[in-house]
C-alpha positions as CSV (number, residue, x, y, z in Angstrom):
1,M,122.5,107.7,111.9
2,K,118.7,107.4,112.5
3,I,117.3,107.6,109.0
4,L,113.8,107.9,107.6
5,I,113.2,106.4,104.2
6,T,109.9,107.3,102.5
7,G,108.8,104.8,99.9
8,G,111.3,102.3,101.5
9,A,109.2,99.2,100.6
10,G,109.4,100.1,96.9
11,F,111.7,98.9,94.2
12,I,114.5,101.3,94.7
13,G,113.8,102.1,98.4
14,S,114.0,98.5,99.5
15,H,117.5,98.2,97.9
16,L,118.5,101.4,99.7
17,C,117.3,99.9,103.0
18,D,119.6,96.9,102.4
19,A,122.6,99.1,101.7
20,L,122.1,101.5,104.6
21,L,121.6,98.7,107.1
22,I,125.0,97.2,106.0
23,E,126.5,100.6,107.0
24,N,125.0,100.1,110.5
25,H,122.4,102.9,110.3
26,K,119.0,102.6,112.1
27,I,116.2,102.7,109.5
28,V,112.5,103.7,109.8
29,V,110.5,103.1,106.6
30,V,107.3,104.8,105.9
31,D,105.3,103.4,103.0
32,N,101.6,103.3,102.1
33,L,102.1,100.1,100.1
34,I,100.3,101.4,97.1
35,L,103.4,100.8,94.9
36,G,105.6,99.3,97.6
37,R,105.4,95.7,98.5
38,I,105.9,94.2,102.0
39,E,107.7,91.2,100.5
40,N,110.5,93.7,99.3
41,I,111.4,94.3,103.0
42,S,110.1,91.1,104.6
43,H,113.7,89.9,105.2
44,L,114.3,93.1,107.3
45,I,111.3,93.0,109.5
46,G,112.3,91.9,113.0
47,L,115.8,93.4,112.8
48,E,116.5,95.6,115.8
49,S,117.8,98.4,113.6
50,F,114.8,98.4,111.2
51,Q,111.2,99.6,111.7
52,F,108.4,99.6,109.1
53,I,105.4,101.9,109.4
54,E,102.5,101.6,107.0
55,E,101.3,105.1,106.6
56,D,100.6,107.7,103.9
57,I,102.8,110.7,104.2
58,L,100.0,112.9,102.8
59,N,98.5,112.4,106.2
60,F,100.3,115.3,107.7
61,D,99.2,114.7,111.3
62,K,100.5,111.1,111.2
63,L,103.7,112.2,109.6
64,Q,104.3,114.8,112.3
65,G,103.7,112.1,114.9
66,I,106.4,109.9,113.3
67,F,108.9,112.8,113.2
68,K,108.1,113.7,116.8
69,E,108.6,110.1,118.0
70,H,111.9,109.6,116.2
71,S,114.8,112.0,116.2
72,F,115.9,111.6,112.6
73,D,119.4,112.6,111.5
74,M,118.5,112.3,107.8
75,V,115.7,111.7,105.4
76,Y,115.9,109.8,102.2
77,H,112.7,110.8,100.3
78,L,111.9,108.4,97.5
79,A,108.1,108.2,97.8
80,A,106.4,109.5,94.6
81,N,104.1,108.5,91.8
82,S,106.3,106.5,89.4
83,D,103.6,105.7,86.8
84,I,104.0,108.5,84.3
85,Q,101.0,107.3,82.2
86,K,98.7,107.3,85.3
87,G,99.9,110.9,86.2
88,G,99.2,112.0,82.6
89,K,95.5,110.9,82.9
90,D,95.0,112.6,86.2
91,P,97.1,115.6,87.1
92,E,96.2,115.3,90.8
93,V,98.2,112.1,91.0
94,D,101.5,113.8,90.6
95,Y,100.4,117.0,92.4
96,N,99.7,114.9,95.5
97,L,102.0,111.9,95.3
98,T,105.0,113.5,93.7
99,F,104.9,117.1,94.9
100,N,102.8,117.3,98.1
101,T,104.6,114.3,99.6
102,T,107.8,116.3,99.3
103,F,106.3,119.5,100.7
104,N,105.0,117.6,103.8
105,I,108.5,116.1,104.3
106,L,110.1,119.5,104.1
107,L,107.6,121.0,106.6
108,C,108.3,118.3,109.1
109,M,112.1,118.6,108.6
110,K,111.8,122.3,109.3
111,E,109.5,121.8,112.4
112,F,111.7,119.0,113.9
113,D,115.1,120.5,112.9
114,V,116.3,117.6,110.6
115,K,119.3,118.9,108.7
116,K,120.1,116.3,106.1
117,L,117.9,115.3,103.0
118,F,118.4,113.0,100.1
119,F,115.9,113.5,97.2
120,A,115.3,111.0,94.4
121,S,114.7,113.1,91.2
122,T,114.5,112.2,87.6
123,S,115.6,112.8,84.0
124,A,111.9,113.8,83.4
125,I,112.5,117.2,84.8
126,Y,114.5,118.2,81.7
127,G,111.8,117.5,79.2
128,E,112.5,116.7,75.6
129,T,115.7,117.6,73.9
130,L,118.5,115.9,71.9
131,E,121.2,117.9,73.7
132,N,123.2,116.3,76.5
133,L,121.3,116.9,79.8
134,T,123.5,118.9,82.3
135,E,122.6,119.6,85.9
136,D,123.2,123.4,85.7
137,F,121.8,124.3,82.3
138,G,119.0,121.8,81.7
139,P,116.8,122.6,79.8
140,L,114.2,122.4,82.6
141,Q,111.0,122.1,80.6
142,P,109.2,118.8,81.6
143,V,106.6,117.4,79.3
144,S,105.0,115.1,81.9
145,N,103.1,115.9,85.1
146,Y,105.6,113.5,86.9
147,G,108.5,115.6,85.7
148,A,106.7,118.8,86.7
149,G,106.1,117.4,90.2
150,K,109.7,116.4,90.6
151,L,110.9,119.8,89.3
152,A,108.6,121.7,91.6
153,S,109.9,119.5,94.5
154,E,113.5,120.4,93.6
155,A,112.6,124.1,93.6
156,F,111.1,123.9,97.1
157,I,114.0,121.7,98.4
158,S,116.4,124.3,97.1
159,A,114.5,127.1,98.9
160,F,114.2,125.1,102.2
161,S,117.9,124.2,102.0
162,A,118.9,127.8,101.8
163,T,116.3,129.2,104.2
164,Y,116.5,126.6,106.9
165,N,120.1,125.3,106.5
166,I,119.3,121.8,105.3
167,Q,122.1,120.0,103.6
168,T,120.7,118.3,100.5
169,W,121.7,115.7,98.0
170,I,119.6,115.4,94.8
171,T,120.3,112.7,92.2
172,R,118.4,112.6,88.9
173,F,117.7,109.0,87.9
174,P,117.5,107.6,84.4
175,N,115.5,104.4,83.7
176,V,116.3,102.1,86.6
177,V,115.9,98.3,86.3
178,G,116.6,95.2,88.3
179,E,115.1,92.8,90.8
180,R,111.9,93.9,92.7
181,F,110.8,96.3,89.9
182,T,107.0,96.7,89.6
183,H,106.6,98.6,86.3
184,G,108.5,99.8,83.2
185,V,109.1,98.5,79.8
186,I,110.7,95.1,80.8
187,F,108.0,94.4,83.3
188,D,105.3,95.2,80.7
189,F,107.0,93.1,78.0
190,I,107.3,90.0,80.2
191,N,103.6,90.3,81.3
192,K,102.5,90.8,77.7
193,L,104.4,87.7,76.5
194,K,103.1,85.6,79.3
195,A,99.6,86.5,78.2
196,N,100.3,86.0,74.5
197,P,103.6,84.2,73.8
198,H,103.2,84.6,70.0
199,E,103.1,88.4,69.6
200,L,104.5,91.3,71.5
201,I,102.8,94.7,71.0
202,V,105.3,97.5,71.5
203,L,104.1,101.1,72.0
204,G,105.7,103.5,69.5
205,N,108.1,102.6,66.8
206,G,110.7,100.8,69.0
207,E,113.4,103.5,68.3
208,Q,113.0,105.1,71.7
209,N,116.5,105.3,73.0
210,K,117.4,105.8,76.7
211,P,120.1,104.9,79.3
212,Y,119.2,102.1,81.7
213,L,120.9,101.7,85.0
214,Y,121.0,98.6,87.2
215,V,119.5,99.2,90.6
216,K,122.6,98.1,92.5
217,D,124.7,100.6,90.5
218,L,122.2,103.3,91.3
219,I,122.3,102.6,95.1
220,E,126.0,102.7,95.0
221,G,125.9,106.0,93.2
222,I,123.4,107.5,95.7
223,L,125.5,106.5,98.7
224,Y,128.7,107.7,97.0
225,V,127.2,111.2,96.4
226,C,125.8,111.5,99.9
227,N,129.1,110.4,101.5
228,T,131.4,112.5,99.1
229,A,129.7,115.7,98.0
230,Q,129.6,118.1,100.9
231,D,128.1,121.4,99.5
232,R,124.9,122.7,101.1
233,L,123.0,121.7,97.9
234,N,124.4,118.9,95.8
235,V,122.8,118.0,92.5
236,Y,124.0,115.1,90.2
237,N,122.8,113.1,87.3
238,L,123.3,109.4,87.8
239,G,123.4,107.1,84.8
240,S,125.4,105.5,82.0
241,Y,126.7,107.0,78.8
242,T,125.4,103.9,77.0
243,R,121.7,103.6,75.9
244,T,119.3,100.9,74.8
245,K,116.5,101.1,72.2
246,V,113.1,99.7,73.0
247,K,113.3,97.3,70.1
248,E,116.5,95.9,71.5
249,I,114.7,95.3,74.9
250,A,111.9,93.6,73.1
251,L,114.3,91.2,71.3
252,M,116.2,90.5,74.6
253,V,113.0,89.7,76.5
254,I,111.8,87.3,73.7
255,E,115.2,85.6,73.7
256,E,115.5,85.2,77.4
257,M,111.9,83.8,77.6
258,G,112.9,81.3,74.8
259,L,110.1,82.4,72.5
260,K,109.7,83.0,68.8
261,A,107.2,85.9,69.2
262,T,106.7,88.4,66.4
263,I,106.9,92.1,67.3
264,K,104.1,94.5,66.4
265,Y,104.7,98.3,66.8
266,T,101.9,100.7,67.3
267,G,103.7,103.5,65.5
268,G,104.8,107.0,66.3
269,D,108.0,108.2,68.0
270,R,106.8,107.7,71.6
271,G,104.8,105.3,73.7
272,W,102.3,107.7,75.3
273,V,101.7,111.4,76.0
274,G,104.5,112.6,78.3
275,D,107.0,109.9,77.2
276,V,110.4,111.3,76.1
277,P,111.5,109.2,73.2
278,E,115.2,109.9,73.6
279,F,117.6,111.5,76.1
280,K,121.3,111.3,77.1
281,Y,123.0,112.6,80.2
282,D,126.1,114.6,80.6
283,L,127.8,112.7,83.4
284,S,131.0,114.7,83.7
285,K,130.0,116.2,87.1
286,I,129.4,112.8,88.8
287,N,132.5,111.3,87.0
288,Q,134.7,114.2,88.3
289,L,133.3,113.4,91.8
290,G,134.7,109.9,91.3
291,W,131.8,107.7,90.4
292,E,130.7,105.9,87.3
293,A,128.3,103.0,86.6
294,K,129.9,99.6,86.5
295,I,127.4,98.0,84.2
296,N,126.4,99.4,80.8
297,S,122.8,100.0,79.7
298,N,122.4,96.8,77.6
299,D,123.9,94.6,80.3
300,S,121.7,96.3,82.9
301,V,118.6,95.5,80.8
302,R,119.8,91.9,80.3
303,I,120.4,91.3,84.0
304,A,117.0,92.8,84.9
305,I,115.2,90.5,82.5
306,Q,117.1,87.5,83.9
307,K,116.3,88.4,87.5
308,A,112.6,89.0,86.6
309,L,112.5,85.5,85.1
310,G,114.2,83.9,88.1
311,K,117.4,83.0,86.3
């Protein structure tokens, strides 16, 4: 297929490019390089089946031109704000980068009759609860602007899917870790310890407890869902039943860096406004489809730390 990947120079998007090229698809990546990095896809530039366009998909005229030039068979829409703290400080960040990017993609898909869409969603749409998070029953009460932007995107995707007959696959990611990541708790801890190898300041009380998924497991899950689920609208949680506490991550980072740093907690049950201190997925739907993560949460974290340190 001829495929558009938005945000394809980013952490997850670049891994998706690698996987889809192995399947012999032709890829066009559109990325504004605010969060994406050209080095993530530098090994692909020059390939006949790969094209990179540096552009902001909020520029609707430019986006229309890209759709007009290329007859896309499918869109993988990953472009979004992924910095929840930044979005909490300025609501327009997620309104524009998380929601309006999606709406622009949907408008172009309608105009140019593109009938297949993958959307990268998130556990943040569910909000804060200790119940197992299920695709059909939620709850759907986000506590971050990022989660709200993704949930609003899902709502419009559902409507466009029904109204304009677009087959859609939505997967809701947990915390994803691995090589090429540019943010997140592991990234932050490593940078803090490089700046001060004697003390690591951890936001919250360290008891925050979430599932972490290795990026290559995630990509395999995305492709499995897109190749296997064949309803008009397909929605799945992707993740692991296992979880890892922030304090465990702190200890792993210190160990892998060979340090004897002390840990200082700022206190409270969460790191920032909009942070969900704990969640767990119900994965029965994706498991029944035939997929489950190969690597558990703790091992995913460990691998990500080692990759970030060049081990």
